[in-house]
N, C-alpha and C positions, 0 to 999 in steps of 0.2 A: 259486909254480907259475904264476900268471897272468903274472908278469913274464917267465918263461921262454917261455911260449906267445907273448907279444907279440914277444919278440926273434926267435923262430923265424919268425913271420909277416913281420917287417921284412926279415929276411935273404932269405926266400922271394920277397918282392915285388921287392927290388932285384937278386935273382939271375935274375929273369925268370920265376919259377914262376907268378906270378899271370897274366902275359900268356900263358904256355903253356896254363894251365888254361882261360883264357878262350877261346882258340882251340879247344881240345879239346871244350869244351862249348857251342860257338857255336850249335849247332842246338837247344839245350834251353831251355825256358821257365823264367824265374825268377819264380815267383808269391810275392810278399811277403805276409805275414799280419800285420796289426796289430789291436789291439783299441781301447782308449780312450786319451785323454790324461788324466793325473792333474791334477785341479783343486784338490786340497787343499794343505795345507802340507807342506813337505819333499817326500818322494816315497814312494809306496806302490805295491807291485807291481813286477813285472819284465816278464813277457809280457802281463799283463792291462792294465797301464797303462804308457805311456811319457811322458816329459816333452815339453811343447810344443817346447822348444828342440831336443831330440834329434830329434824328428820332422822339424822344419824342416831340420836338418843332413842327415838321410837324403835328403830330396827334393833338396837341393842336390847331394849326392854322386852321386845317380843322373844328374843333368844333367851334372855335371862329368865323369863317366865316359863320357858320350856314348852311354848305352844307350837303345834305343828303348822307349818306354812305350806299351803297347797296352791297349785294353780287353780284358776277359776274353773276351767274345764274339768280338771281332776276332782275338785270338790263337788261339783254338780253331779258328776257321775256317781260318786260315793253317796251323795244325798239320795239319788234315785234308787240306789241299791240298799240304802240304810246301812252303809258300812263306814260312815264317817268316823275318824278318830276323835277323841275327846277334845273339845274346844278348838276346832280348826280355824285358822286364820287365812284369809285371802286378801292380797294387796292389790288394789286397783288405783289407777292414776288417770285423771281426766284431762282431755284437751291435747296434751302433748307439748307443753311449753319447752322452750330451748333448755331451760334449767333442769328438766327431767333427765335429759341426756347428760348434762354436765355434772350434776350432783346426785341425783337419785340412783341412776344406773350403777355407779361405783359402789354405793352403799348396799344395794341389792346383791351385787356380785360378792361383796365382802362376806355376806352371810349365806350366800347361795340361795337366796329367796326368790322364788318365781313371782312374777307380777304381770298384771294385765294393764295395758295402756289403751284407753279408749281415745282414738285419735280423730279429731276433726281436721279435714284436709284442705280447705280453701286457702287459709293463710299459710299452711305448711307448704303447699304447692307454690304459692305466689312469693313466699319469703318476704312478705311485708309484715309490719307489726300489726297486732290485733288492735285496730284503731279505736274501737269503742272503749276498750279497757284502758288504753293509753290516754284517751281524752278524760275519762273518769279520774285517772291518777293525776293528771295535770291540774284539773279543777280542785281536787282535794288537797293538793300540796302547794299550790301557788301562794306567793306572798303578796301578789298584786291585789289592789282593792277595787279596780275598775277594769272593764273590758269593753272596747268599742266594737260592737257587732257590725257597724257600718264598714269598718276597715276590713272586715272579713268578707264583705259582700253578701252577708246573710240578710241584713235589713238596713234601712236608711236611718242614720242619726239616732241609733239606739245605744245607750250606755248602760251596761250591766253593773250594778253595785255588788261586787264580789264579797263584800263584808256581810251582805244579807244572805243567809244560808239558803233561803227559798229561791232567791234569784240566781244564786250560784248553781244550785241543783237544776233548775229549769234550763239555764243556759247550757249546761253540760249535756242534758238530754237532747235539747234542740240541735246542738252541734253534732252529737253522735248520729242523729237521724239524718242531718244534712250531709255529712260525710259519707254515710252508708249508701245514700242515693246517688252519689257521684260515680262517674266512670272511674275505674281503677287508677288510671294515670293522673287523675286530678286530686286524688285523696292525699297523697304524701305532701305536695306543696302546700295545701291548705292546712293540714295538721301541723306542719312545720311553722306556718305563719301563726297559728293559734299558740304554739309553744313560745314563739318569740314574744307575743303580746302578754303571755302569762309568766314570762321570765323563767322558762324551763329550758334546761340544756338538752335540746332535742338530739344533737349530734351524738352525745354520750349514750343516750337511751337507745338510739339505733345501732351504734357501733357495738355496744355491750349486749344487745338483743334482750333487753328487759321484757319486751312484750312480743317477741317472736316465738313461733312454734318451731319444732324440730324440722330439719330439712329431710327430704326423701332419702338422701344418702345416710343420714343419721338413723332414720327409721330402719333401713336395711341392716345397719350395724347393730342396732338394738335387737332386732330379730335374731341375728346371728349369735348374739350374746345371751339369748334365752328369754327375752321379753315377748309376751304374747300380745300382739297388736290387734285390736278389735274395733268395732264400728261406733262412731259417735256423730254421724251425719257429716256432710261435706261443708255446709255453711253454718253449723251449730244452730239448727232450727228444724222444727217439724211442721211449722205452718208459716205462711207468708201472706200478710194482708188478710188475715182470717181465713185463708184457704189452705187446706191440708196439702202438704208437699212431702210427707214422710217417705213415700215410695221413691220419689225422685231423689231425695236426699240420700237415702240408703244406696240407691243405684250409683249415684255420683261418688259416694264414699267408697263403695266396693271397687268401682272401676279404677280408682287410684291406689287402693291399698292391696288388693289381692295379687297384683303382679309383684309387689314388693315382698309380701309374706309367703307367696307361693302356696296358698291354701284357700279354701272357702271359709269366709268369716261368718260366724254364727252367733256371736255375742254382741250385745248392744247396750249402750248407756244413753238414757234420755238427756238431751241438752238441758242444762240447768235443773235436771231432775223432774221436769214438768211432763206429765203424761196423762192420758185418758184411756180408760178401758176400751173405748171404741176402736182404738188402733190395734188391739191385740190380734184380731183376725188377720189384719194386714201383716203384722210381724210374723205370724205363723206361716202365712202364704209366701213370705219372702225367706223362709228357712231360718228365722231367728230362733235360737235355742233358749236364750235367756235375755232379760233386760233388767238393768239396775237403776235405782232411783237415788234421790238424796234424802229419803225419809229415814229417820233414825231407828235403828233396831237391829236385832240379830235375825238371821234367817232360820226359821223353824219349819216344821212340817206343814204348817198352814200358809206359809208365804207363797204367793203366786209367782210362778217362774218368770212372768213379765212385770213383776213389781217387787223385785228383791230389795230390801232395805239395806243400808250400809251404816257404818260408823264414820261420820265425817270428822276428820281430824284437822286441827288448826293451830295456829301460833299461840292463841290465847288459852288453849287447853293445857292444863298442868299435867305433869307426869302422873300424879296421883289420880286425876280424873281419867286419864288415858288407861291406867291400870284398872280402874273401876269398870270402865266400859268393856275392856277385854275379859274381865272377871265375870261379867254378866250382871253387875250391880245395877247398871242403868236399865237393863232389860227387865229385871225383876221389879224395879221401881215403876217402870212404865206399865207392866202387867198389873201391879197392885192398884195403880191409879185408874186404869181402865176398868178393873174389876169393881172397885168401889163406886165408880161413876155409874156403871150399869145397875148396881144395887140401889143407888139413889133414885134412878129412873124407874 
């Protein structure tokens, strides 16, 4: 199926469809969304982590295509004035993984590309690994076939059959929740114990910072080197136990970031891209100028400033697919699908 899709894209490109779509969407912003670079062995993740080599290829591709790369702030000001250059690109990076500093920053500097980093600050400040993502990784990669939950103090005499996908997934979710509810000083010992039972090299993961976020010293250095650091909440959430906590999260995020960047922060990215229009008045009251999502698409004149779509790039996206999105092929395809769906209704 993927081979057929690739063939169709090649035919479309050399038949001039890419060029036509690029012209049709020339007035729309292409906001790219990245997360981290995978630091471990092999590869893990798709949209959460991309390889350093693929990210480097992406930056080179943008330059080769001759697309103008603008900062988010600059692009939004041009959008408001209707003075955007043709096919503008904005590079955004979520969360602030340690690998952003190690691998993405040098590539951005290589091409003199501006970028916006939406930084969540709890784990950045604590300099502990992001435990829920680490636990997910361990359960997805372990070669063990059983797990004694009793040995972890989670429940009595319960053995999890890790060869059963459903049981493995449920155990992972349970332990993520269990660890999240522990006081900070108790989390690392328990996660280390989980790693031992799952046969995972915890020491290497911690030493190489596979699941760490950038330190505040690194944030300051990134700012000095041209990265625009913006808001992504403190604890990567906008609600807790079904209670809205967006205002508190924004305040906590700002309290930690604004002294580092020495300016008022006005751009925001929803954690995991989840949002509700009900929060928009709150964002406006807090001085938020824009908010990005993980919804796929280009930013056009109808895009709401608090629901800006992005192009989510990942390890499994081929270079041809990436070029198609930057050329507007995906956007034209989405428009046609929406148009015909409305006509059927």
